C-alpha positions, 0 to 999 in steps of 0.5 A: 315590854321595857323590862330588862332581863334582871327585872323579869327574873325578879318579877317571876322569882326564878326561871328553871330551864333544863334539857334532858340528855336523851329525849323522846324523838324517834321513839314514838314512831320509830322504836329505838334510835336508828331503827325505823319501823317498816310499814305499809305506806299506801296512802289509799289504805287506812293503816298508812294513816293510823295504827291501833296500839296494844295499850288502847291508844291510837297513833296517827301518822302525818307526812308533814313536819311541825313548823309551828303551824300547829299541824300536830294538834290539828290532825289530833283534833281531826282524828279524835273527832272522827273516832270519838276518842279522847285527845289523850288517847291519840298520839301523832308521829310526824314525817319519817321515811319508812314510817309515815306516808310520803306527803312531799314537802311541808310547804305552800300552806298545804298541811291542813288542806292535804294531810289533815284532810287525808287523816280525817278521811282515814279516821272517818272510814276507820270508824265505819269499818270497825263498827262493821267488823264488830257487827259481823263478828258479833251478829249485832246491827251497827245501829246498836254499836258505838265507838268511844275512846278507842273501844267498841261498845254494844249490848253487854259488850266492851272491847278495845279496837286492838282486841277487836282486831286481834292485834291486826291493823285496819287493812282496808282501802279508804272509800267515801264516808257517809258522815264527818263528825267534824262537820256536825258534832264538833266536839274537838274540831273548831275549838282552841285546843292548846298545843302541847309543845308550847308548854314544853318549849317554855319549860325548856324541854326537848322539842327541837332538833337543836336539843337532841343529844345521843350517847358518845355523840360528836360535834361538828363544824364546817369551815365555809368559804369566804364567798360563793365562788371560792376554791380551796387552794391549800391548807396546812394539815400538819398544823391542823392535826396538832390542834388539841381536841380535834378528832378528825379533819374532813376534806372533800373537794372544797368542803372542809369540816372538823369533829370534836367531842365537845361543841365548844371544842369544835367551834374553837378548832373551826376558828383556828382552822380558818387561819391555816386555809387559803382560798382562791376567790377569783373565779366566777362573777362578783356580786353586784355590790354598790349597784341599784338592785332594782335596776340591776335585776331588770337588766339581767337576761330574762325569760318572758311569759304572758301569764294572764291576758283577759280582754284588751288592757293595752287598748283601754290604757292607751285610750284612758285619760285617768290612769296610774302607773308605778314601780315597786321593789322588794330586796332579798330577804332571809329566813333569819331563823332564831335557832341556827340550822342543825342536824344529826347524822349516824352512818352505821352498818351501811345505813345512814340515819338523819334527824332533820328539821327539813320540810320534806323527809322523803324528798331529802332522803332521795336527794341525799341518796343521789348526792352520796351515791347510796340507794334510797333504802339505805337512807333514813330521815326523821323529821324533828321540829326546828327552832324558827324553821319555815320555808326553805332555809338551811335545814337541808344543807346542814343535814347534807353536811352532817351526812357527809361527815357521818360517812367519814366517821361511821358508828358515832352520831355526828351533830352539826349546828351552824353558827349565826354567820353560817345561817345568815350567809349561806341560807337560800333567800327570798329573791329580790323582785320588781313589779311595774303596774299600770291601771286605768279608771273609767268615767265612773271611777271604776277600774277598767284595765290593769297591766302588770310586769314582774321581774323575779328569780325562781321561788323554790329550789327545794331538794327533790332528787336534785343534789345541786339544791344542797349547799355542799354539792357546790363544794364537792369535786363532782360538778352538779351544776347550778340548780337554775331558776326553779319554781316559776309559778311563785313569781306571778302568784297573786299577780292577778288582782282578786277584784272585778276588772274586765281587762288584765294582762300579766307578764313575768320576766324570770331571771337567774339572780346573783344570790342563792334563792328559794322558798320564803314564806308566801313566795311572790305573793308578798311583793305582788300584793304589796304592789297591787294594794298600794296601787289600789290605794292610789286608784282610790285617791284618784277616784276620790273614794274611800280606800276601803269602800273602793275595794268593796266596790270591786269585790269579787265575791261575798266572802271578800265583802264579809271580810272587809265589812267586818274589818270596817266594823273593827276599826270603827271609832279609831282616832288618829293623832298627829303624824298617825295614819290608818291603812288598809289592804286585802288579798286572797292567798293564791286567789284560791286559799284564805281571805284576809282583810287588814288594817294598820295604824302607824305613827311617824317620828318626824325628827328621825323618820322612824315608823312605829306600827301601833296596832294591826287588825285582821279578818281571816276566812280560811273556810272551816276552822280546825283550831281557831287559836292555831289560825289566829297564831299563824295570822298574828305571826305573819302580821308581825313578821311582815311588819319586820320585813317592811320596816327593817329587813334587807340582805346586804352584800359586798362584791364577795359575799353576804355582809348581813351576818348578825342581828346588827347587820340584819335587824329584825323587829324587836319586842318593844316595837312589836305592834298590838294585833287583833284577829277575828276569824270567820269560821265557815263550817260548810266550806273546806279548810284552806291554807292560812300560814302565808295569807297575812304577810302580803296584805300586812305590809301593804296596809302599813305602807298605805298607812304611811301615806295616810300619815305623811302623803308619801308613797312607799314603793321600795322596801324596806321603808327608809326613815330618811324618806320620811323625816323633815318632810 
């Protein structure tokens, strides 16, 4: 991990990386570029989910986007299992309007729960349907027929599915099936089948939307204003038009963009244009620079709601002589995508085509149509994976900006990729949050009452037909208004502890914050579990009990117990040196999805106060496991990302705008600081699979801060961890 780039190249001999100029995106599912197939997309029908191809292969359609969660390989495994067909004969088409079913957003860890299960149902029903069709056609009992590798076999008969149906598709309504092979046979399901896109990434092949290239494509850049509240007053168009390489300057209200034949030209022109533009930033409120953000958000106007009220917690708390009260805070966090957001748009013959790493092709189509004043059927959106894409980042915004410019310059593909400062400065962030907790113990050291108050902005303002959720809508002449607080449920997600507690009250205080905010991985769960699991440690200390045993004594069900007991076994024998600590945490995401028990071993440098996460352990129970490697990858990624959030990340701003515009001002965990991680999966074939992509971030940070207390005796209640709090203690 200490090797330099030069050392790395010496060790491997050479690295060969190349990008083809025209890649496969759009061809597998949509035929020629800009010519989407029109199919029957009723999700109740088999042919919405799978298509029999003339060459003997089977194409599977998912309305979800591949965000690195492995949905492509997972649905391929599901389909291959139920159709008893080799993986090489299955291809997968991801979200594309007019081609795949409308499955909304790829969000909330629902890819496996919804899309993969729908494909399993469709494939299992298709298996039974084609056997029945063959039986009726050949007058042979289904017991004497077999489906294997997209062919039907019978006594003295062998025919492909395509031939059996004479080129037609399985146009049947899906009904309940008698057997799922994935629950019994498990030839493909439950096995660590490698993801094909990983090798393509390593070899530098076309994988991401950032890689896409089209013939005669133009490159675009947007001149974003200096602040949220800036208005374009004037610009010297005569001087701008003299800039060499400029193909077109596009202005719509406060929106300003440039087109050039080469990307470097577009970047150079954009930088030059900034010198010819005058902005007015006097309108609207300034950002709360220099203020304590926790105090500030608690003073904002709020809408208060009681989200849970069980028993009489206030009475118990008033009467208790053994209680703990604490406040917790998380700052604004950004997605910090490794690859800045990118999109390609083409407006031709009255149709708009967009290639985007958005999280919902159909919702983006509807929102773009409203923003641009076009009928939905005239907008085609194809989902393409994006580098470092998850949650609601800038993907939809850059798609809208590319679309705006494509309409102004028809007939040519317009490629727009944000710069690093665009990405960091304009994406929708994960909101700042504050949590106040108070809990009481009874005479036996058991939790008797729990009270929670959480302050939060909304956790989702995704584009779902509402143009004001798209960044350029704020710059156009038409007034779309503020999108408002948005999804409130994310704020109090996981506020009710997943433990046996007889008296609980949860209240949420929703505010409209100063920064643009939307969905960041795990939503409010991250802050709420950080607070809950920190307080659980404090309560265990007050009860004079081992922190893991204290949690086990309050476990709500056997699956919780199993996770924590297995974690206990994993860390048995771990020895701590001086200035090291071992911390624990547990949660069940949404209190209904994946279980996760977590431990972290950290060390603290007493001179600098720097915390190093040495190793992390996790036990995950996500019900039936489709691909154990995929599940482990999601868990490991969440653990490392969480360590970065806990120790490094915080969006900073002055009175005008965001100042965390690069990797120095917004540091993330680097490779040398990445902890060793160990993940064990409890595979429960008898249970339905549930979402796992957001299950680990929250308990990971909680385990880290609890480990810091174990090492130093200092409780961390504000993130990120400040080294000055821990040095020279």
